[in-house]
C-alpha positions in Angstrom: -59.6 -0.2 33.0 -58.0 -3.2 31.1 -59.4 -2.1 27.8 -57.6 1.2 28.0 -54.3 -0.6 28.9 -53.6 -2.1 25.5 -54.0 1.1 23.5 -52.0 3.0 26.2 -49.2 0.4 25.9 -49.2 0.6 22.1 -49.1 4.4 22.2 -46.2 4.2 24.6 -44.3 1.7 22.4 -44.9 3.9 19.4 -43.6 6.9 21.2 -40.4 5.0 22.2 -39.8 3.8 18.7 -40.3 7.3 17.3 -37.9 8.7 19.9 -35.2 6.2 19.0 -35.5 7.1 15.3 -35.4 10.8 16.0 -32.4 10.3 18.3 -30.5 8.5 15.5 -31.1 11.4 13.1 -30.4 14.1 15.7 -27.1 12.4 16.6 -26.1 12.2 12.9 -26.9 15.9 12.3 -25.0 17.0 15.5 -22.1 14.8 14.6 -21.7 16.4 11.2 -21.5 19.9 12.8 -18.7 18.7 15.1 -17.0 16.9 12.3 -17.1 20.0 10.1 -15.3 21.9 12.8 -12.7 19.2 13.4 -12.2 18.9 9.6 -11.6 22.6 9.2 -9.1 22.5 12.1 -7.4 19.5 10.6 -6.9 21.3 7.2 -5.7 24.5 9.0 -3.2 22.8 11.3 -2.2 19.8 9.2 -2.8 17.5 12.2 -5.7 15.1 12.6 -8.3 16.6 15.0 -10.8 14.5 16.9 -14.4 15.8 16.7 -14.9 15.2 20.5 -12.4 14.2 23.2 -13.4 10.5 23.5 -13.6 9.9 19.7 -11.6 6.9 18.4 -11.6 8.4 14.9 -11.1 11.7 13.1 -12.2 13.4 9.9 -10.3 12.4 6.8 -12.3 13.9 3.9 -15.5 15.7 2.8 -17.7 14.3 0.0 -19.8 16.8 -1.9 -22.4 16.6 -4.7 -23.0 20.2 -5.4 -26.0 19.6 -7.8 -27.8 18.1 -4.8 -26.4 20.5 -2.2 -25.2 17.3 -0.4 -22.1 17.2 1.8 -20.8 14.9 4.5 -17.5 14.7 6.4 -15.9 11.3 6.3 -14.2 9.5 9.3 -11.2 7.3 9.3 -12.4 3.7 9.3 -15.7 2.0 8.7 -16.6 0.4 12.0 -20.2 0.5 13.1 -19.3 3.1 15.8 -17.7 5.4 13.2 -20.7 5.0 10.8 -23.1 6.1 13.5 -21.5 9.5 13.2 -20.6 9.9 9.5 -19.4 8.1 6.4 -16.3 6.0 6.9 -13.2 5.6 4.7 -13.0 1.8 4.2 -9.8 0.4 5.5 -7.1 -0.8 3.1 -8.5 1.3 0.2 -6.5 4.3 -1.1 -7.3 7.9 -0.3 -9.2 10.0 -2.9 -6.9 11.2 -5.6 -4.6 8.2 -5.3 -4.3 5.4 -7.8 -6.8 2.6 -7.1 -10.4 2.7 -5.7 -11.1 4.9 -2.7 -14.2 3.4 -1.0 -16.4 5.3 1.4 -19.4 3.8 3.2 -22.3 5.2 5.1 -25.9 4.5 6.2 -28.6 4.9 3.6 -31.0 6.7 6.0 -28.6 9.4 7.2 -25.3 10.5 5.6 -25.6 8.7 2.3 -29.4 9.3 1.9 -28.5 11.6 -1.1 -27.1 8.7 -3.1 -30.6 7.7 -4.3 -30.7 11.1 -6.1 -27.3 10.9 -7.7 -27.5 10.3 -11.5 -24.8 9.1 -13.9 -22.8 12.1 -15.0 -23.0 13.9 -11.6 -19.8 15.4 -10.3 -18.6 14.3 -6.9 -15.9 16.4 -5.1 -13.8 14.8 -2.4 -11.6 17.1 -0.3 -9.0 15.3 1.7 -7.7 16.4 5.1 -4.6 17.9 3.4 -7.0 20.4 1.7 -6.6 18.9 -1.8 -9.8 18.4 -3.7 -10.4 15.7 -6.4 -13.4 15.7 -8.8 -15.0 12.4 -9.9 -17.8 11.8 -12.4 -20.5 9.1 -11.5 -20.4 6.6 -14.3 -22.1 3.4 -13.0 -24.1 2.0 -10.1 -24.9 -1.5 -9.0 -26.5 -3.6 -6.3 -24.4 -6.4 -4.9 -24.2 -8.7 -1.9 -22.2 -7.3 0.9 -19.6 -10.0 0.6 -19.4 -9.9 -3.3 -18.7 -6.2 -4.2 -16.1 -7.0 -6.9 -14.2 -3.9 -5.9 -10.5 -4.1 -6.6 -8.8 -1.4 -4.6 -5.6 -1.9 -6.5 -7.0 -0.8 -9.8 -4.6 1.1 -12.0 -7.2 3.9 -12.5 -8.2 6.7 -10.2 -11.7 5.6 -9.0 -14.2 6.2 -6.2 -17.0 4.0 -4.8 -19.7 5.2 -2.4 -21.4 2.3 -0.7 -24.6 2.1 1.3 -27.3 -0.5 2.2 -29.9 -1.4 -0.3 -32.8 -0.9 -0.8 -33.0 2.8 0.1 -36.4 2.6 1.7 -35.9 -0.7 3.7 -36.7 -0.6 7.4 -34.1 -3.2 8.3 -30.6 -3.9 7.1 -30.1 -6.7 4.6 -27.4 -8.4 2.6 -27.4 -6.1 -0.4 -25.3 -2.9 -0.9 -25.8 -0.1 -3.4 -22.5 0.9 -5.0 -22.1 4.2 -6.9 -18.9 4.1 -9.0 -17.1 7.2 -10.2 -13.9 8.0 -12.1 -11.6 10.9 -11.4 -11.8 13.6 -14.0 -9.6 16.3 -12.4 -7.9 17.7 -9.3 -10.5 20.4 -8.6 -9.5 23.9 -7.5 -9.9 24.2 -3.7 -12.8 26.3 -2.5 
């Protein structure tokens, strides 16, 4: 009996770990469905709409890279709780379309997984909760320490930075962040 116990315990542990990983991805997918609904209602009514009644945040933007068919609704704030459900708009940075550097952050294995496939020259559309869309062109990327990004949110230009953990295929979080930099090229037509 004891020789069967070790493989059984290992199989059970593997199943638990697999279940936790699947739960994180399922939660991220379901959250985006609820965030899409809340974002559409926010645009329609002009009032911030929480995605679920107990939420302590609300949708503020949608980021799209049409070449990759990638889209994610962004939440107000970048706390760990907010990032569990979607990308977050980093506090004290301007909104997309405003002068300065708008910074959005998300997890590399869920909402910003597509960043590994963005290439320099790709267009990134950011639609704000007021329905206005702004188009940016990816023009640089870098890997930096989490506490040394070099981002100046008060830049005189109209810029965007999408930030996630690095490297993309790591199993645990580390001190490095991948930054995708883009410069606004136009206010895009809505739709």
